[in-house]
VEXDREN-2710 file (C-alpha; in Angstrom, 1 decimal):
% VEXDREN-2710
k/r/px/py/pz
1/MET/129.6/-4.0/-31.1
2/ILE/126.1/-4.0/-32.4
3/CYS/125.7/-1.1/-34.8
4/ILE/122.0/0.0/-35.1
5/LEU/120.3/2.8/-37.0
6/ILE/117.1/3.7/-36.2
7/VAL/114.7/5.6/-38.8
8/ASP/112.0/7.5/-37.3
9/ASP/110.4/10.7/-37.9
10/HIS/109.6/11.4/-34.0
11/PRO/112.5/12.6/-32.2
12/SER/111.1/11.7/-28.8
13/VAL/110.9/7.6/-30.2
14/ARG/114.3/8.0/-31.7
15/GLU/115.9/9.4/-28.6
16/GLY/114.2/7.0/-26.2
17/THR/114.9/4.0/-28.2
18/LYS/118.4/5.0/-28.4
19/ALA/118.7/5.4/-24.6
20/ILE/117.2/1.8/-24.1
21/LEU/119.3/0.1/-26.6
22/GLU/122.4/1.8/-25.2
23/THR/121.9/0.6/-21.9
24/ASP/123.5/-2.5/-23.5
25/LYS/127.1/-1.7/-23.7
26/GLU/127.6/-3.9/-26.9
27/ILE/125.3/-1.8/-28.9
28/LYS/126.0/1.5/-30.4
29/VAL/122.8/3.4/-31.9
30/GLU/122.4/6.5/-34.6
31/CYS/119.4/8.0/-35.8
32/LEU/117.8/9.0/-39.3
33/ASN/115.1/11.8/-39.2
34/PRO/113.1/11.4/-42.2
35/PRO/111.8/12.7/-44.5
36/TYR/114.4/11.7/-47.3
37/THR/114.1/10.9/-50.8
38/ILE/115.2/7.4/-51.9
39/GLU/118.2/9.2/-53.8
40/GLN/119.2/10.4/-50.4
41/ILE/119.1/7.1/-49.0
42/GLU/121.0/5.3/-51.6
43/LYS/123.9/7.7/-50.8
44/ILE/124.1/6.2/-47.0
45/ASP/126.3/3.8/-46.5
46/LEU/124.2/1.0/-44.7
47/LYS/126.6/-1.4/-44.6
48/GLN/128.0/-0.1/-41.4
49/PHE/124.8/-1.1/-39.7
50/ASP/124.1/-4.6/-38.2
51/ILE/120.3/-3.9/-37.8
52/ILE/118.0/-1.2/-38.9
53/LEU/114.9/-0.4/-36.9
54/MET/112.5/1.1/-39.4
55/ASP/109.3/3.0/-38.5
56/LEU/106.4/2.1/-40.7
57/ASN/104.9/5.5/-41.0
58/LEU/107.4/8.0/-42.4
59/GLY/105.0/10.8/-43.8
60/GLU/104.9/10.7/-47.5
61/MET/107.2/7.5/-47.7
62/ASN/106.1/4.1/-45.5
63/GLY/108.6/1.8/-44.1
64/ILE/107.8/-1.2/-46.1
65/GLU/108.7/0.6/-49.4
66/LEU/111.8/2.0/-48.1
67/SER/112.8/-1.3/-46.5
68/LYS/112.2/-3.0/-49.9
69/THR/114.5/-0.4/-51.7
70/ILE/117.1/-0.9/-49.0
71/ILE/117.5/-4.8/-49.1
72/ASN/117.2/-4.6/-53.0
73/GLN/120.7/-2.7/-52.6
74/ASN/122.1/-4.5/-49.8
75/LYS/120.8/-8.1/-49.4
76/GLU/122.5/-8.4/-46.3
77/CYS/120.7/-5.8/-44.3
78/LYS/118.7/-6.9/-41.5
79/ILE/115.6/-4.7/-41.0
80/ILE/113.2/-4.9/-38.2
81/LEU/109.7/-2.7/-38.8
82/TYR/109.2/-0.6/-35.5
83/THR/105.9/0.5/-35.2
84/GLY/102.6/1.4/-33.1
85/TYR/100.3/0.3/-35.9
86/ASP/98.4/-3.0/-36.3
87/VAL/100.2/-4.5/-39.3
88/GLU/98.8/-7.9/-39.1
89/ASP/97.9/-7.8/-43.0
90/TYR/101.4/-6.9/-44.0
91/TRP/103.4/-9.7/-42.2
92/GLU/103.5/-11.9/-45.0
93/GLU/104.6/-9.2/-47.6
94/ALA/107.3/-8.1/-45.0
95/ILE/108.8/-11.4/-44.9
96/ARG/108.7/-11.9/-48.4
97/ILE/110.9/-8.9/-49.4
98/GLY/113.2/-9.8/-46.3
99/ILE/112.2/-8.0/-43.2
100/TYR/113.3/-9.8/-40.3
101/GLY/110.1/-9.1/-38.2
102/ILE/107.8/-6.5/-36.7
103/ILE/108.5/-5.0/-33.2
104/SER/106.0/-2.8/-31.4
105/LYS/107.1/0.4/-30.1
106/THR/105.4/-0.7/-26.7
107/GLU/107.3/-3.7/-26.1
108/PRO/109.4/-3.7/-22.6
109/SER/112.8/-2.8/-23.1
110/LYS/114.2/-6.0/-22.1
111/ARG/112.1/-7.6/-24.9
112/LEU/113.4/-5.1/-27.4
113/LEU/117.0/-6.0/-26.4
114/SER/116.0/-9.7/-26.7
115/TYR/114.7/-9.2/-29.9
116/ILE/117.6/-7.5/-31.5
117/LYS/120.1/-10.2/-30.2
118/CYS/117.8/-12.8/-32.1
119/VAL/117.6/-10.8/-35.4
120/MET/121.7/-10.6/-34.7
121/GLU/121.8/-14.6/-34.8
122/GLY/119.7/-14.5/-38.2
123/GLU/116.3/-15.2/-36.5
124/VAL/112.9/-14.0/-37.9
125/ILE/110.6/-12.5/-35.4
126/ILE/107.2/-13.9/-36.1
127/PRO/104.3/-13.9/-33.7
128/PHE/102.9/-17.3/-32.7
129/ASP/99.6/-16.8/-33.9
130/TYR/100.6/-15.9/-37.4
131/LEU/103.0/-19.0/-37.7
132/HIS/100.5/-21.2/-36.7
133/GLU/98.1/-19.9/-39.2
134/LEU/100.7/-20.3/-41.9
135/ILE/101.4/-23.8/-41.2
136/SER/97.9/-24.8/-40.8
137/HIS/97.1/-23.5/-44.3
138/LYS/100.4/-25.2/-45.3
139/LYS/101.9/-21.9/-46.6
140/LEU/105.2/-22.7/-45.9
141/GLU/105.9/-25.6/-48.1
142/THR/109.2/-25.3/-49.8
143/GLY/109.5/-25.1/-53.3
144/LYS/105.5/-24.4/-53.9
145/SER/104.1/-21.1/-55.2
146/LYS/101.1/-19.7/-53.7
147/ARG/97.8/-20.0/-55.3
148/LYS/96.7/-17.0/-57.2
149/THR/93.5/-17.0/-55.3
150/GLU/95.4/-16.4/-52.2
151/LEU/97.7/-13.6/-53.1
152/LEU/95.6/-10.8/-52.1
153/ASN/94.3/-11.0/-48.6
154/GLU/90.5/-10.0/-48.4
155/ARG/90.8/-6.5/-47.1
156/GLU/93.0/-6.0/-50.3
157/LYS/90.5/-7.5/-52.6
158/VAL/87.7/-5.1/-51.0
159/VAL/89.8/-2.0/-51.3
160/LEU/90.6/-3.0/-55.0
161/GLN/87.1/-3.3/-55.7
162/GLU/86.2/0.0/-54.5
163/VAL/89.2/1.6/-56.3
164/GLU/87.7/0.0/-59.4
165/LYS/84.3/2.2/-58.4
166/GLY/86.4/5.0/-58.7
167/MET/86.6/6.0/-55.0
168/THR/89.3/7.9/-53.5
169/ASN/91.6/6.7/-50.7
170/GLN/89.8/8.7/-48.2
171/GLU/86.4/7.6/-49.5
172/ILE/87.5/4.0/-49.1
173/ALA/88.6/4.5/-45.8
174/ASP/85.6/6.2/-44.8
175/TYR/83.3/3.3/-46.3
176/LEU/85.5/0.6/-44.5
177/HIS/85.8/2.4/-41.1
178/LEU/89.9/2.5/-41.4
179/SER/92.3/5.1/-41.4
180/LYS/93.4/6.5/-44.7
181/ARG/96.8/5.3/-43.8
182/SER/95.6/2.0/-43.7
183/ILE/94.2/2.2/-47.2
184/GLU/97.4/3.5/-48.4
185/TYR/99.3/0.6/-46.7
186/SER/97.0/-2.0/-48.5
187/LEU/97.7/-0.2/-51.7
188/THR/101.3/-0.5/-51.2
189/SER/101.2/-4.0/-50.5
190/ILE/99.1/-4.6/-53.6
191/TYR/101.2/-2.9/-55.9
192/THR/104.1/-5.2/-54.6
193/LYS/102.4/-8.1/-54.8
194/LEU/100.9/-7.4/-58.3
195/ASN/104.2/-5.7/-59.5
196/VAL/102.5/-2.4/-60.7
197/ARG/102.6/1.2/-60.1
198/SER/99.2/2.6/-60.6
199/ARG/95.6/2.0/-59.0
200/MET/94.1/1.3/-62.6
201/GLU/96.8/-1.2/-63.5
202/ALA/96.3/-2.9/-60.0
203/VAL/92.6/-3.3/-61.0
204/LEU/93.2/-4.6/-64.5
205/ILE/95.7/-7.0/-63.3
206/ALA/93.5/-8.3/-60.6
207/LYS/90.5/-8.4/-62.7
208/SER/92.5/-10.4/-65.6
209/GLU/93.8/-12.9/-62.9
210/GLY/90.4/-13.3/-61.2
211/PHE/91.5/-12.0/-57.9
212/ILE/88.2/-9.5/-58.1
213/ASP/85.0/-9.7/-60.2
END
């Protein structure tokens, strides 16, 4: 029996996905309704679940950060981001922290079930275009560190440059014609990559390392 936990703050998504997955008699699904604090998450026995389907947008908490916390506690945990958002900019970070892939909520039920079986076999779900780009730029060479200049993507560099000017997340979003949530995700990714906890610290580290002027 495959035990799956769905973490999503939309009841219709939780119940709809549960119904789809449980058409397979080998799958049992439980649901978690955010918001939860990190302390509450830490008290849940996640070892009972083979796979966690994690929504990216969980209100005040985002799925990547929550996934990172869970994986730090349990290295064996298999997490798949389950979202309707465009997460191309966060693929590399997701894989780096141990997430097994990203599945769109618009995927057909057969493909969703297929992805679940693949992850159960220890396979990572990576779009072909993204994998091709990684190989083309030789980013998968074993044992080689990524060059510092490639650590942040172009959007993250632009976001940091605007942060340095004192702009708020909403002002940056308006300037770049993006959603405020996209800016928040970019900042979360920046904090993780630079190992910092604040906007000012991120700017200082980025400038000292030559990521931004």
